Structures are given as C-alpha cells and as structure tokens.
C-alpha positions, 0 to 999 in steps of 0.5 A: 104177631110179635111176642111183645104184643101178646105179653105185657105187664106182670106175668100171670104166674110170677113164681116158680114151679115145684122142683123135680126130682125130689130128694129127702133125708131118707133118700140120702140115708139110703144112698149112704147105706149103700155106699158104706155097705160096699155092695153097690151092685150084685149082692146088694139088698135094695134092688131086690127090695124095690123089685118086690115092692114095685111088683106089688105096686103094679099088681104083678108077680115079677119085676126085674129092674134094668138100666132104662125104659128103653132097655126094658122094652128091648128085653121084653121083646127079646123075652117074647121071641120077637125078632127079624121078620116080625112086625110090631104095631106101635103108635106114632105119638110116643117117645122114639124108644117105643119104635127103636126097641123093635128095630134093635131086635131086628123087627119092624115097627108098624104105625097105627094112628092115635085117637084124637081125643085121648092121644092113645093108640086107636084100637080100630087102627090096629087091625087096619095095619095088622098082617100075618107078620105081626107078632106084638102090639105095644100100646103106650099109656101116653102121659099117664092116660091108660089105653083101651086095654079091653079092645087091645087084648081082644085084638091080640087074642083074635090074632095071637099077638103079644101085648107089651104095655109101655108104661114109661109115663104111667106109674100108678095109672089104672084101667077098670081099677087095675094098675097098668103094667099087669094088663098085657103079657109083659110091661116096661117102665122107665125111671128116667129123671122126668118120670113120676118115680125117678132114679136119674135113669133106670127101668123095669120089666114086669109080668106075672108069667114065671117062665117069661120072668125067668127069661127076662132075668137071664137076658138082663143078667148076662144070660145067667140062669136063676139058681145056676152057677155064676159062670153058667150062661145058657143064652146070650144076654147083656149086663143090664142090671140096676145099681143099688144106688138107683134102688135107694132113690127109687124106694123113696120115690115109691113111698111118695108116689101115692100122695103125689098122685092124689095131688096130680089127679086133683090139679089135673082135673081142675086144670082141665075144667078151667081150660075147657072153658076157654075157646080154643083149648080142649083138654085130652079125654081119658079112654072110657074104662080108665079109672086113674090117670097118672098125669105124667103129662097134662095134655090139651089140643090147641085150636088157632081159630079160638085165638083169632088165628094165632099159631100154636108156636106163638101161643106157646111162646107167649105162655112161656113169657107169662111163666107157664111152661107149655111145650108142643110135644112129639113129632110123628115117629114115622118121620123121624130121621133115625127111624126112617134110616134104620127101618128096612121098610119105606114109611114115605106113604104112611100117614096118621092124620090124628097124630099129624094134627096133634104134632103139627098144630094142636098138641100142648103139654105141661109136665107132671111137676107143674101139677104138684103146685097149688090150685091157685097155680092152676088158675094162673095157667088158665088166666094166662091163656085168657090173657093171651087170648085177650091180647090177640083180640086187642092186637087185631082190633088195633091193627090198621085196616087193610087197603 
C-alpha cells in the first residue's frame, strides 16, 4: 500500500513536539561558573555535588559519575570481579551496551527472552539459561518500566549471582515504592542526550556497598585509592571521570526531573488508554509491583490484523506523515553483527520468540519528549492511528476485486 493512499489532507498533528534537551538560564549560569573557575575537571565542586544529590535521588549511599552509560556498565562488572570465563545473563531487547559491556570485560553475554507484555526480561527465562558459569544478571528497566526485581533477586540469591541494574532509561522509576538503581548489588545510569536527565554524554554507577563503591571509584580514577596519594595506583584503572561542565548541566536536569516525570506519567497513562481502544495497538504493561514508570519510551505492540494486514513499517511511515514520530525500536542483540563477531560463542541457535516478534513485527516507540506535550497532543497521536486505520479500510474497499 502506498504512503499517499494512507495519508491525505491535513496532518493529524501539525505542530512540533517539545524540544529536547532543555537548557535554562540557570544551566548557563552554572556552565559559566565552571568556565570561570578554571576547575573544569579534578578539584571542581559540581561533580561531587551532583553525585551526592543523585545518590539521594536514587536512594543509595554512593554514586560515582563516569563518561557514559556504557562505561558505567563496564565499571560495575569490573568492580564485581566479572571477567573471562564468566557468563552474564542479559535481555536481547536492549541497547547494545548491555551485552557489549560483558564482552569488553572478557565475559560472555547469555540471552534470556523478554516478557511479551512488559518488554522486560522474563525471570522464568533467566533460570532456563543459567549455568555454573553464570556470575551476574543485568536486568534492564526498558523504556523506564521496572523489571520484576523480587523474582530476579530471588533467582540471584538462589544461584549466588550479582544483580547489575541497567537504569539507563529509568531515572526515577520505582519498584514497590523504591527507586530503581538501589534494588540490586550495583546499578548503571546513562546521561546521554536523549535520556530523561541528559548531559550530552555521561553516566553513573550507584551502590550502597561501601567497599564496592571504593573499587568503582578506583577503577574510574586511574586505579587511585580514596584518601591515597595522587600518584598511588594500587589497581589498573582508566580515566573515566566526568567533567564539571557535564555536572553543571545535570544539576539543572535533576531539578526539573520531578515535574517532568509527573507530566510524562499523566500523558503516558492517558495515551495508553486512548491507544488501547484502537484495534491492532496494545500498549505495553507495567510489571505487577512497578509503582512508577519513568516513561523514557512509550512502548506498544502493533498487530497488522487490526489494520487489514498493513505491515508495521507502512504504519510507522504513515504515522510519521501524520506528524507522529513513531519508531520500530531494537533488533535482537544476538543477531547483531558486532555481538556475533566479538563473542566467543555461537548464537546461531539462540531464539527468543517474544523478542523477535516485537523486533520484527510488533514494537512501536515514542520518545520521552513527546510525552512532555499536552493531553490534546496525545489525542492527536490516537486520532492519527485511527485515521490511518480508516484509510487502509477505504483503500481496500476501493480496490478492484481480484479476478
């Protein structure tokens, strides 16, 4: 079906969506403060200030800021002693860093399928792929929706495994009233420009384990020792320190995030209600026990049968023509050429059916800035989907009968 047949007349959403990232006058003042101080890196005050405030926000004792969410995962794995010969269980439906971080420390990512309703890792699938080589689990709070942390922690305790929460998309999300990032042994956050608290790039490692936090600090700071001499390097580490400029931006984002979370939550729930009324679109569900979704993404499943057989790709294209920026999302990580080439194991026989259906046919995303718009804009999204649905039916009705 051609795009022009599915889209005609005025766009369902003619306006623009909220700009991202946000920069306010206070952010510029902080950046200027850093520039004039001459303390752009080590010795500046804003990184320690943000670390303390972000630790309080997450509900943990310790936070160490690093260069990215990817390095946050790598540092977390190294701090736990995960390395060659170890296996790390990860979901296949996530950004590549969740799996590549394991490869970078010499471990092997092992894929456990996701729950088709929540898009999060399925605890029942974790035990199916666990072996005597398994050392850690990395549950990903995908799109800001918390995983079933009770079940995951129970499995980890049963098999003596570490739990590393991947919170790259889940700033402020909550499981049974507790913020994600403090529910496992250690956690990793991202402050990449698309994230709900952005700094262009950057990340953080959080934990309430003091000894673990000290090891994280050493790894990210060239192997130095807390309270040690500047040129005292007791372990091998890297320079993964965050700059004061990034912290200046992050402090502003942290000040705004609560108000933004309330708006995303209201719009996310309202949009889910509207979309659930449309045959062929099913919004993802929160895991029972999740008490707050951070809505970094609004995720849904598309069923072509509800649109008279229209492929997802054509639906996405038609929705974009209507002014609604849907995207299809991830591909299964065990099919990623980079992961396949770098891993010492063969993934050719790996199949995660729920992940593959969502990746290949069903998954629909809207990014978090869309949810910072108005409720009437959410109506535009649903109305656009209904318009496409009607256009498909009209196109088929007008098509000449086959001979």
